[in-house]
N, C-alpha and C positions, 0 to 999 in steps of 0.2 A: 314304673312301667315294666322294667325288667323282671321284677318280682311277680307281677301279674302274668307276664308271659310264661314265666317258669311254672307258676301254678297251673296254668292252662295245659302246658305240656305234660304235667304229671297227672292229669285226670285219667280215670279209668275209661274204658270204652263206653260204659253205660253213662257215666257222668258227662263225657264228651257229647254223646248223643242228645242228652237232655238239654245241655247248653246250646248245642247246634240247632236243635228244633225250636227252642225258644227264640234264638236270634233270627232264624229264618222267618218265624211268625212276625217278629218285630219289623223286620225289613219289608216284608210284604204288605204291612199296614201303611207304608208310606206311598205317596203319589209323586209324580214328577213335579207337581206344583210344590209339594212339601220340600222336595230336594232342592229345587231352584230357590225357594224362599230362604232355606237354611244357608245355601251357598252364598246368596246375595248378602245376607246378614253377616256372614263370616267375612266377606270382602269389606263391608263397611266397618266392621270391628278392626280389621287389619289396617285400613286407612286411618282410622281414628287413633290407633296406637302409634302408628308411624308418625302422625302429625304431632302427637304429644311428645314423642322422642325428639323430634326436630325442635320443638319449642324449648326443651331443656338445654339444648346446645347453644 
């Protein structure tokens, strides 16, 4: 992750703009329903992982 952050920080202004515009388009394609569904799935994954950790102990 640190390597990716370093690469982003070293982008030229033009490269940054291309990446930024692409990410903005990606974000704007999501709806609130998409966001809540992804969040809910993440919560279920966290619960499942926590349960598996408890079962090991």
